[in-house]
C-alpha positions, -999 to +999 in steps of 0.1 A: +491+161+658+518+147+667+524+123+688+554+140+707+539+175+702+499+159+717+523+144+749+530+179+753+502+207+746+485+205+781+445+208+763+421+184+768+400+190+730+362+196+743+334+168+734+332+171+699+360+185+687+393+171+684+430+189+678+451+187+645+481+205+634+499+212+599+537+227+595+534+268+593+563+270+591+602+255+601+599+263+634+562+268+639+530+246+642+499+256+635+472+239+658+438+239+644+404+223+666+384+208+646+343+208+652+330+170+647+295+179+647+274+175+615+268+203+594+241+204+564+257+231+543+293+216+547+287+184+528+304+159+552+336+180+559+338+193+595+349+232+598+384+241+614+389+273+629+427+277+637+430+275+677+470+290+677+506+279+670+534+266+687+573+275+681+596+247+690+623+268+690+614+292+715+590+265+731+562+291+737+529+293+723+516+323+700+480+339+696+468+341+662+459+372+643+439+347+612+449+318+603+480+331+580+496+349+607+509+342+645+501+370+667+520+375+706+532+352+728+508+339+751+512+321+785+491+283+782+471+294+818+459+320+800+448+302+773+414+280+767+408+245+752+392+267+723+419+291+715+449+310+725+433+341+722+437+357+756+405+377+767+411+414+777+391+414+810+381+445+831+383+439+863+345+439+874+346+412+844+374+392+858+354+386+893+332+369+876+352+340+862 
């Protein structure tokens, strides 16, 4: 990740993972999470998934629709270290978290 962006990003990478970014658009960074585990089928390449997107102009995080398309803005407090996708829980499910 960019040094300045690391300072702003509120999540710490879980054990066995790391974050990295690339420029998606001029004002939007794509945030990836990389699994550092060893997998037989990847020939030493660590698999990555999109964590989410960051719009530097609006100073907001966006959930991912997929790796090519940002979704809606999210409150960073409602995200997890694994994804910016917000869980859609009913009240009963929320009570157990």
